C-alpha positions in Angstrom: 0.1 -0.3 0.1 1.2 3.6 -0.8 1.6 6.0 2.0 3.1 9.4 2.2 6.0 9.5 4.9 7.6 12.6 6.0 11.1 11.5 6.3 12.8 14.9 7.7 11.8 18.6 7.5 11.4 19.4 4.1 11.2 15.9 2.9 8.0 13.6 2.2 8.2 10.6 -0.1 5.4 7.9 -0.8 6.5 4.4 0.3 5.4 0.9 0.1 3.9 0.0 3.4 1.7 -3.2 5.0 -1.9 -3.1 4.3 -3.6 -1.9 7.7 -5.4 -4.8 9.5 -8.0 -4.8 12.2 -5.8 -4.3 15.5 -8.7 -4.2 17.8 -12.2 -5.2 17.7 -13.3 -1.4 17.7 -11.5 -0.8 14.4 -12.4 -0.1 10.9 -10.8 -0.1 7.3 -11.6 2.3 4.9 -10.8 2.3 1.5 -9.9 6.1 0.9 -11.7 7.9 -1.8 -9.4 10.9 -1.5 -7.2 12.5 1.3 -5.3 16.0 1.8 -2.5 17.5 3.2 -3.4 19.8 6.2 -2.1 23.3 7.0 -0.9 21.6 10.5 1.3 19.3 8.7 3.7 22.2 7.5 4.7 22.8 11.0 7.1 19.5 11.0 7.7 19.9 7.3 9.0 23.7 8.2 11.0 22.3 11.1 8.8 24.0 13.7 7.4 20.9 15.2 9.8 18.3 15.8 9.8 15.2 14.0 11.7 12.3 15.6 11.3 9.8 13.2 9.8 9.2 9.8 5.9 9.7 10.1 3.3 8.3 8.1 1.2 11.5 7.4 -2.5 12.8 7.3 -5.7 12.8 9.5 -8.2 13.6 7.0 -10.3 11.1 5.5 -13.4 10.0 3.4 -14.3 6.8 1.6 -15.9 3.7 1.7 -15.8 0.8 4.6 -14.0 -2.3 3.8 -13.8 -4.2 7.1 -15.1 -3.8 10.5 -13.9 -5.2 13.9 -16.3 -7.8 15.8 -17.4 -5.0 18.2 -18.5 -2.5 15.6 -22.1 -1.8 15.2 -22.9 1.6 13.5 -20.9 1.4 10.4 -20.8 -1.4 7.9 -18.8 -2.7 4.9 -19.9 -0.7 1.8 -21.1 2.6 3.3 -19.4 5.6 2.4 -18.2 7.5 5.8 -16.6 10.8 7.1 -15.1 11.1 10.8 -12.9 13.2 13.2 -9.2 13.4 13.2 -9.7 12.3 16.6 -11.4 9.0 17.9 -13.9 9.3 20.6 -16.3 6.8 21.8 -19.0 9.1 21.7 -20.6 8.2 24.6 -18.4 9.4 27.6 -19.8 12.3 29.5 -17.4 14.5 27.8 -18.4 13.5 24.4 -22.2 13.7 24.9 -21.4 17.4 26.3 -20.5 18.1 22.6 -16.4 17.9 23.2 -15.6 14.4 21.7 -11.9 15.6 21.1 -11.5 15.6 24.7 -13.2 11.9 24.9 -11.7 9.9 28.1 -10.8 7.4 25.3 -9.5 9.8 22.9 -6.7 8.6 20.5 -5.7 9.5 17.0 -8.4 8.3 14.5 -5.7 7.3 11.9 -2.6 6.3 14.0 -0.9 5.0 11.0 -1.6 8.1 8.7 -4.3 9.0 6.4 -2.3 10.1 3.2 -2.7 6.6 1.7 -4.6 4.2 -0.1 -6.6 2.8 2.7 -6.7 3.7 6.5 -7.4 1.9 9.9 -9.6 4.1 12.2 -9.9 3.4 15.7 -13.2 3.7 17.7 -15.3 3.0 14.3 -18.6 3.2 16.2 -18.0 6.7 17.9 -15.9 8.3 15.2 -17.1 7.4 11.9 -20.7 9.2 10.4 -21.8 6.7 7.3 -23.8 8.3 4.5 -27.0 7.0 3.6 -25.5 6.4 0.2 -22.0 6.6 -1.9 -22.1 10.2 -3.1 -21.3 11.2 -6.8 -17.4 12.1 -7.0 -17.8 15.8 -7.5 -19.0 16.0 -3.7 -16.3 13.8 -2.1 -14.1 17.1 -1.8 -16.7 18.6 0.3 -17.0 15.6 2.5 -13.5 15.3 3.0 -13.2 18.6 4.0 -15.8 18.1 6.8 -13.4 15.6 8.4 -11.2 18.6 9.4 -11.2 21.9 8.2 -14.9 22.7 7.8 -15.6 21.1 11.2 -12.8 23.0 12.7 -13.4 26.5 10.9 -17.1 25.8 12.1 -15.9 25.4 15.7 -14.1 28.5 15.4 -17.3 30.3 14.6 -19.1 28.7 17.3 -16.5 29.1 20.1 -16.7 32.7 18.9 -20.4 33.0 19.2 -20.9 34.2 15.6 -24.6 34.5 14.8 -27.2 37.2 14.0 -26.5 41.2 14.5 -22.8 39.9 14.8 -19.6 41.4 13.0 -16.9 38.6 12.7 -13.6 39.2 11.9 -11.3 35.8 10.6 -7.7 35.9 11.2 -6.3 33.8 8.9 -6.6 33.2 5.2 -5.9 29.3 4.9 -8.8 26.7 4.4 -9.9 26.6 8.1 -9.9 30.7 7.9 -11.8 30.7 4.6 -14.2 27.9 6.2 -14.6 30.0 9.2 -16.1 32.6 6.8 -18.4 30.0 5.2 -19.4 29.2 8.8 -19.9 32.8 10.2 -22.5 33.5 6.9 -24.1 30.1 8.0 -24.8 30.8 11.3 -26.2 34.2 10.3 -23.3 37.0 11.1 -24.5 40.2 9.7 -20.9 41.4 8.8 -17.9 39.5 8.2 -14.6 40.3 7.8 -11.8 38.6 6.5 -8.0 39.2 7.0 -6.2 38.3 3.8 -3.3 39.8 1.6 -3.8 37.0 -1.2 -6.2 37.7 -4.2 -7.1 34.4 -4.7 -7.9 33.7 -0.7 -9.6 37.0 -1.0 -11.8 36.1 -3.8 -13.2 32.9 -2.1 -13.3 34.4 1.1 -15.7 36.9 -0.4 -17.5 34.4 -2.1 -17.7 32.3 1.0 -19.7 35.3 2.6 -17.0 38.0 3.6 -18.2 41.3 3.4 -15.0 43.0 4.1 -11.3 42.5 3.6 -8.6 43.7 5.5 -5.0 43.4 4.4 -3.3 44.7 7.1 -1.8 42.7 9.9 -0.6 43.0 13.4 -1.2 46.4 15.1 -2.2 47.9 11.6 -4.9 45.1 11.2 -6.2 45.6 14.4 -6.7 49.4 14.0 -8.4 48.6 10.8 -10.5 46.3 12.4 -11.5 49.1 14.8 -11.9 51.5 12.3 -14.4 49.4 10.7 -16.4 48.9 14.2 -16.9 52.2 15.5 -13.4 51.8 17.5 -15.2 49.0 19.4 -13.6 45.6 17.8 -15.5 42.9 16.4 -18.3 40.9 18.5 -16.4 37.6 17.3 -13.1 36.9 16.5 -11.8 33.4 14.7 -8.1 32.9 15.2 -6.9 30.1 12.5 -3.4 30.7 12.3 -1.7 29.4 16.0 1.2 32.1 16.0 1.7 34.7 18.9 1.0 37.6 16.4 -2.1 36.1 15.1 -3.4 35.4 18.7 -2.3 38.9 19.9 -4.3 40.2 16.9 -7.5 38.3 17.4 -7.7 39.3 21.0 -6.9 43.0 20.2 -9.7 43.1 17.6 -12.3 42.0 20.1 -14.5 44.2 21.7 -15.0 44.0 25.4 -17.3 41.3 26.1 -16.6 39.7 22.7 -15.4 36.5 22.1 -12.4 35.1 20.5 -12.5 31.3 19.0 -8.6 30.2 18.6 -8.5 27.2 16.7 -5.3 27.4 15.0 -2.7 25.2 16.5 -0.8 27.2 18.8 3.1 27.1 18.3 5.0 29.1 21.2 2.1 31.1 22.2 2.1 33.4 25.3 -0.7 35.4 26.7 0.3 39.0 28.5 -1.5 38.6 31.7 -2.3 41.7 32.6 -3.7 42.7 29.1 -5.9 39.5 29.1 -7.1 40.6 32.5 -8.3 44.0 31.3 -9.3 43.1 27.7 -12.7 41.7 28.8 -12.7 39.1 26.2 -13.9 35.7 26.1 -11.6 32.8 24.8 -12.7 29.7 23.7 -11.3 27.0 21.3 -8.1 24.2 21.0 -8.9 20.9 18.7 -12.4 21.2 17.3 -14.8 18.7 18.3 -15.6 17.8 14.7 -17.8 14.8 15.6 -20.4 17.4 17.1 -21.0 19.2 13.8 -20.7 16.3 11.2 -23.9 14.9 10.7 -25.2 18.8 10.3 -22.6 19.3 8.0 -23.1 16.6 6.1 -26.6 17.1 5.5 -25.7 20.7 4.3 -23.5 19.5 1.9 -25.8 16.6 0.4 -28.5 19.6 0.2 -26.3 21.6 -1.9 -26.4 24.6 0.5 -22.6 25.0 1.3 -19.6 23.6 -0.9 -16.4 23.3 1.2 -14.5 21.5 -1.1 -13.7 24.7 -3.3 -11.2 25.3 -0.5 -8.8 22.6 -2.4 -7.5 24.3 -5.5 -4.8 21.7 -6.4 -5.4 18.0 -6.9 -2.7 15.6 -7.4 -2.3 11.7 -7.2 -1.0 10.3 -4.1 2.3 9.8 -5.5 3.1 13.4 -5.9 2.4 14.3 -2.3 5.7 15.8 -2.1 4.8 18.2 -4.4 1.8 19.0 -2.9 3.5 19.8 0.5 6.0 22.1 -1.6 2.7 23.8 -3.2 1.2 24.4 0.2 4.4 25.6 2.0 5.1 27.9 -1.0 1.6 29.3 -0.7 1.1 28.2 -4.4 -2.2 26.2 -3.4 -4.6 26.9 -0.3 -5.4 23.3 0.2 -4.1 20.2 -1.7 -6.3 17.1 -2.2 -4.6 13.5 -3.2 -6.5 11.0 -4.9 -5.2 7.3 -3.7 
């Protein structure tokens, strides 16, 4: 089986590895219809996150169930499924509260990597959501997006309490930020400000529902948000990057009493305590409980109400995964879809 493996920063190769097998009675084996490269995969690729040994890559997946363990009851071979990047039992008290990424039995959903031809999914009953029928091929990118970036952008908007009458600002114009724009629109936000310096991403943000584009960053970006909001700042801000600059920009762009939904994977982020104390800003976020939102998101995709698959602006065969990483690293692509 072909699997994308990161061997060192800046180095990805596709290797032949053993086919996945049922290791636990709660596992399922899924033949992937499509997989993709995530912005978070660029942290080790750029050497920012430690890579201690060669790592099979990927945590986003959608495809056909081929085999299930003896304890699996809610999915069966032949079904098209989508699942979260974290596996959960979906029955514990934390899961029932809607925070499946903090399940008491949480584990990686695809521990052997999902940038592959097939993938072993753990805790299949709680993690996978089957569709009533196998979708047409043109909808597969949208269902794949639901596995992570759509659900993550959606959680960012929910955590920021985006909704009717609200002005929402989105810090970050990657796939998560762009889908945060879409989520804010779907949740009924009155005004959506996308922060972006890239024309192609600005265009997609506009098509997803942005009403304003801000190109400035840092203090200048904060000042521009304040200018657009009568000096008060946005009611809701989605932080979708994970750097010190982006987090402070998000907090400082939020009005007193407002909410920041932070979903960028944080690296070397520290918060100035006294500034935070006097900001009056609510902070909520972390790894998105994608499983909470999947049934609703899949229904919206099936009905044609949303088309999140448009964030994939480059499609490559799995064997060309290395080029996909280069394209995203060099910002020649927003998000790369890989066909096994």
